[in-house]
C-alpha positions in Angstrom: 25.0 113.5 -42.5 28.3 114.8 -41.1 26.8 114.7 -37.6 25.7 111.1 -38.0 29.0 110.1 -39.5 30.9 111.6 -36.5 28.4 109.9 -34.2 29.1 106.5 -35.9 32.9 107.0 -35.6 32.6 107.9 -31.9 30.3 104.9 -31.3 32.9 102.6 -32.9 35.7 104.0 -30.7 33.6 103.9 -27.5 32.4 100.4 -28.4 36.0 99.2 -28.8 36.7 100.6 -25.3 33.5 99.0 -23.9 34.7 95.6 -25.2 37.9 96.1 -23.1 35.7 96.9 -20.0 33.4 93.9 -20.7 36.4 91.5 -20.6 38.4 93.1 -17.9 36.0 94.5 -15.2 34.5 91.1 -14.3 38.1 89.8 -13.9 39.1 92.7 -11.7 41.7 93.9 -14.3 42.6 97.5 -15.0 41.0 98.9 -18.2 44.0 101.2 -18.7 47.1 98.9 -18.3 48.4 96.8 -19.9 47.3 97.7 -23.4 45.1 95.4 -25.4 46.3 91.8 -25.6 45.0 88.5 -27.0 43.5 86.4 -24.2 44.7 83.2 -25.9 48.4 83.9 -26.4 48.6 87.0 -24.3 50.6 88.9 -26.9 50.1 92.6 -27.2 47.9 93.7 -30.1 49.4 96.2 -32.5 47.5 99.4 -33.2 46.8 98.4 -36.7 45.2 95.2 -35.5 43.0 97.1 -33.0 41.1 99.4 -35.4 37.4 99.0 -34.6 35.5 96.7 -36.9 38.1 97.0 -39.7 40.8 94.9 -38.0 38.2 92.2 -37.2 37.4 91.9 -40.9 41.0 92.1 -42.1 42.1 89.4 -39.6 39.0 87.3 -40.5 38.1 87.2 -36.9 41.3 85.6 -35.7 44.4 86.6 -33.7 47.3 87.4 -36.0 49.7 85.4 -33.7 48.0 82.3 -32.4 45.0 82.2 -34.8 42.6 82.0 -31.8 39.1 83.1 -32.8 38.2 86.6 -31.7 34.8 86.6 -30.0 31.9 88.0 -32.2 31.0 90.1 -29.2 33.7 92.6 -30.2 32.3 93.7 -33.6 28.7 93.4 -32.2 29.4 95.8 -29.3 31.1 98.2 -31.7 28.3 98.1 -34.2 25.6 98.4 -31.5 27.3 101.4 -29.9 27.7 103.1 -33.3 24.1 102.4 -34.2 22.8 103.8 -30.9 25.0 106.9 -31.1 23.8 107.5 -34.7 20.1 107.1 -33.7 20.5 109.6 -30.8 22.2 112.2 -32.9 19.8 111.7 -35.9 16.8 112.3 -33.5 18.2 115.0 -31.2 21.1 116.5 -33.2 24.1 117.9 -31.5 22.5 118.5 -28.0 22.8 117.6 -24.4 19.8 115.3 -24.9 21.8 113.3 -27.5 24.9 113.3 -25.3 22.9 112.0 -22.4 21.4 109.2 -24.3 24.6 108.3 -26.0 26.2 107.9 -22.6 23.2 105.9 -21.4 23.3 103.7 -24.4 27.0 102.9 -24.0 26.4 101.9 -20.3 23.5 99.7 -21.2 25.3 97.9 -24.1 28.2 97.2 -21.7 25.9 95.8 -19.0 23.9 93.7 -21.6 27.2 92.1 -22.7 28.7 91.5 -19.3 25.5 89.9 -18.0 25.1 87.7 -21.0 28.8 86.5 -20.8 29.6 86.5 -17.1 26.2 87.0 -15.3 27.9 90.1 -13.7 26.8 93.7 -13.7 29.9 95.7 -12.7 29.4 98.6 -10.1 31.5 100.8 -12.4 28.6 100.9 -14.8 25.6 100.5 -12.4 26.6 102.8 -9.5 28.8 105.0 -11.8 25.9 105.3 -14.2 23.6 106.2 -11.3 25.8 109.2 -10.4 26.0 110.2 -14.1 22.2 109.9 -14.6 21.5 112.1 -11.5 24.0 114.7 -12.8 22.4 114.8 -16.3 19.0 115.3 -14.7 20.0 118.8 -13.7 20.7 119.8 -17.3 18.3 117.6 -19.4 14.9 118.0 -17.8 12.9 114.9 -17.0 9.1 114.8 -17.2 7.8 115.3 -13.6 5.4 112.8 -12.2 5.2 112.4 -8.4 7.3 115.4 -7.9 4.4 117.6 -9.0 2.5 116.3 -5.9 5.4 116.0 -3.5 7.3 119.2 -4.1 6.2 122.8 -4.1 5.3 124.3 -7.5 7.5 127.3 -6.7 10.6 125.1 -7.3 12.1 125.6 -10.7 12.1 122.8 -13.4 15.7 121.8 -12.6 14.9 120.8 -9.0 11.8 118.9 -10.2 13.9 117.1 -12.7 16.6 116.1 -10.2 13.9 115.0 -7.7 12.2 112.9 -10.5 15.6 111.2 -11.3 16.0 110.4 -7.6 12.5 109.0 -7.3 13.0 107.1 -10.6 16.1 105.5 -9.0 14.6 104.8 -5.6 11.0 103.6 -6.2 11.7 100.9 -8.8 14.8 99.8 -6.9 12.7 99.3 -3.8 10.1 97.4 -5.8 12.8 95.2 -7.3 14.5 94.6 -3.9 11.1 93.7 -2.2 10.1 91.2 -4.9 13.6 89.7 -4.8 13.5 89.5 -1.0 9.9 87.9 -1.0 10.9 85.4 -3.7 14.0 84.3 -1.7 11.8 83.9 1.5 9.2 81.9 -0.3 11.4 79.8 -2.7 14.5 79.7 -0.5 16.7 80.8 -3.4 17.9 84.0 -5.0 15.4 85.6 -7.4 17.2 88.8 -8.3 20.8 89.6 -7.9 22.0 92.8 -6.2 23.4 93.8 -9.6 19.9 93.9 -11.1 18.8 96.1 -8.3 21.7 98.6 -8.8 21.0 98.5 -12.6 17.4 99.5 -12.2 18.5 102.4 -10.0 20.8 103.6 -12.7 18.1 103.3 -15.3 15.7 105.3 -13.1 18.2 108.1 -12.7 18.4 108.5 -16.5 14.7 107.9 -17.4 12.7 109.0 -14.4 10.0 107.1 -12.6 7.4 106.7 -15.4 9.7 105.4 -18.1 11.5 103.2 -15.7 8.3 101.4 -14.7 7.6 101.0 -18.4 11.1 99.5 -18.8 10.5 97.0 -16.0 7.3 95.8 -17.6 8.8 95.5 -21.0 11.9 93.6 -19.6 9.7 91.2 -17.6 7.6 90.5 -20.7 10.4 90.0 -23.1 12.6 88.2 -20.6 9.8 85.7 -19.7 8.9 84.9 -23.3 12.5 84.7 -24.6 13.6 82.8 -21.5 10.9 80.2 -21.9 11.6 79.7 -25.6 15.4 79.3 -24.9 14.8 76.9 -22.0 12.5 74.7 -24.1 14.7 74.9 -27.2 17.9 73.9 -25.2 16.1 71.6 -22.8 17.6 73.3 -19.8 16.2 72.9 -16.3 13.8 75.8 -15.8 14.2 75.6 -12.0 18.0 76.0 -12.0 18.7 78.0 -15.1 19.8 81.6 -14.2 18.2 84.0 -16.7 20.4 87.0 -17.5 17.6 89.4 -16.6 20.0 92.4 -16.6 20.5 91.8 -20.4 16.7 92.0 -21.0 16.5 95.0 -18.7 19.2 96.7 -20.7 17.6 96.0 -24.1 14.2 97.3 -22.8 15.8 100.4 -21.3 17.7 101.0 -24.6 14.5 100.9 -26.6 12.5 103.0 -24.2 15.3 105.5 -23.9 15.8 106.1 -27.6 12.0 106.1 -28.1 11.7 108.8 -25.4 14.0 111.2 -27.3 11.3 111.7 -29.9 9.2 113.7 -27.4 12.1 116.0 -26.5 
């Protein structure tokens, strides 16, 4: 219980920082300076008004100074990160596996939120996450797939894991890019943004080839069904509405990632 409580606390704190990144990175603002401020009145937020979740409740969801409503995204991101961290630690305990998937979860939650709000997938999370995922693959082994065929069996498990992460990043990325390119040539409009392509590379580095292909299938299925329901419910134009596919990709990867820990 103590481990999970610490994970929840860490998730709330990281979630609070993610909310800063979600607001500032799409606007090309520093995530370090200045310290937190209200977007409405631009007044600095005191430390006691910046306590994750508690301050939102105490302030009843409004800025102390201008009474501007605080977006629900703040407590949702904090709670989601805390829940993901708690799930990782509950399943894997204090381990590198839990650390890897806590980091992966935090990146995905940030990308889900930025794509939902701004239709942007910042390089800091996609390309930065790609590098982190490749680094983790050297210490948290991935289940080899194509590497068993492509690489000599004499190589140790670490090299097979790194190669699996690299293939997981490259192969789905190429598939995504190709279908996006083909869609643009046929329909003469963008089908997939470059951010989505970078995001699938990041997911592949963390999950490997097999689980990334599963993630792509799940995201396409959930995105199609949810997107159609939303379009019909809001009567939007299906031909012009830009679906935040990165958000569906993130939700699918989050589910597949946490599910995969059970086998480790």
